[in-house]
C-alpha positions, 0 to 999 in steps of 0.5 A: 508374937505377930497380931492378926491382920489389921484391915483398917490401915496399911502402908503402901511403899513404892520403891526402885533400886534402893536396896539399903533404904528399903531394908532399913525402912521396912525394919523401922516400919515393922516395929511400929506396924507389928503391935497392930498387925498393920500390913505393908505393901511394896511395889518395886519398879523393876530394880536390878538387885535381889528384891524377892530375897529382901522381901523374903527376909522381911517376911521371915520377921513379919508375915504381913508384907505383900510385895510385887515387882513390876516386870519393867520400870513404869515410872515413878508416878505409875508405881505410886498407883500400882502400890495402892492397887495392892492395898486390901485395907480400908485406909492406905498410908502412901509412904517413902522407903527411907523416911521415919515415923515418930514413935506414936505416929501409927497409934494416932493415925490408926485411931483416926482411921478407926473412927471412920470420920475422915476420908483423908488425913494429912500428917505434918512432916519435919525435914531432917538432914541425910543422917536424920539429925534435926535440921532446925525444926523445919516443918511443912506447916507451922499450924499448931491446931488440927484443921478440918478442910471445909470445901474442895478448894481448901483441899487443893490449896491447903493440902494437895499442892503444899503437902502431897507433893511429898507422898508420906503426908497422904493417908486416905480411904482406898475406896475414895482413891479408886473412885476416881479416874486414875488412868488419866494421870498415868502420863504424868511422872511425878504427881498423879497422887496429887491429882487423884486426891484433888479429884476426890472433892471431899465434902466439908469436914471429911479431910483433916490436916494434923499440925504435929510433924509425925514424919521425919523426912530425910532431906538431901537424898531425893532422886529427883533433885537434879530434875527439880525445875521440870518437876516443879515448873512443868510436871506439877502444872500439867497434873493440876491442869487436867484435874476436873471440877476446879476453876483455874483461879483456885489452881493458881491460888494453890500454886501461889502458895508453893512457888516461892519455896519451890523457886528457892529450893530449885536455886539451891539444888542447881547451885549444888548439882549444876544447872543442867541443859535439861532444866533450861530445855524444860523451861523453854519447851512447848510442854512448859508453855502449854502447862502454864497457858492452860492454868494462865499462870505465867508467874510459874514460868517466870519463877522457874526461869529466874531459878535457873538463872540464879542457880547459875550465878550463886555458889553453893557455899554462899547459899548454904551460909545464908540458909544456916543463918536464916535457920538460926534466926528463925524460931523453930516451928 
């Protein structure tokens, strides 16, 4: 029996042309959401399959699903913003259509939301292989205790850049999200959510980073993989550059936390997918130069350039062997 509608927490899922992933993802979330009556909000970015039919099937099993199909494709980032517009709960959990939660994830996060102590909750994540089998315990953070972020700079450096580039690590009070100027980030296709949370500038102790990996991320299937260089080395800097209220030094510190991983991952992706002209053009573009100059972060441009060169030099098999050796030697996080 479905419980009455929960007004505390809701899932927000942006999606586009991923019928199988959305169908399976909804089935997974319904099992976890139904005992609490947690609503599921879905914003479809003008997919070319029968989205309405899929939602009707899901609603027949679980009535607390609210869905909207955009008449045209607004872009990935804009769809992130659109799905939050649907939320009528106090907290929203921005979530992917094909990742998975550990069995007690909803219970734990819901209890934190009900306490109303935090405006922002940051679950940890563990990367999995495409079939969701374990990938040597690779987590986004190796912390073993919860961390309360004590100032806006810590929010940007410890949470926004290293965690929110993946949307599933973002649970937030909807009124704080809507209190900013989301429209200023609409032109940036991948990371408007990072900038909106950074703009919140939460008081000390109102943001909590959790150590346990509550989310299993399906690796190797990201739609942006062939665009990794412009995504990481152009669009992320553009979004950060226009966030008000932070010194450039803090923004650079946030990027320094992430750039080695971004560069290595970009090399691996390009060795598998090929170095595309778009990646080279993105690094050499005036847009990229402008983003790096605005932050005074030439090291990001250098990292992206080196990633393009190394991606062309090293065969994918060699990088796979090096990765597997490293993970065997590395202690699980």
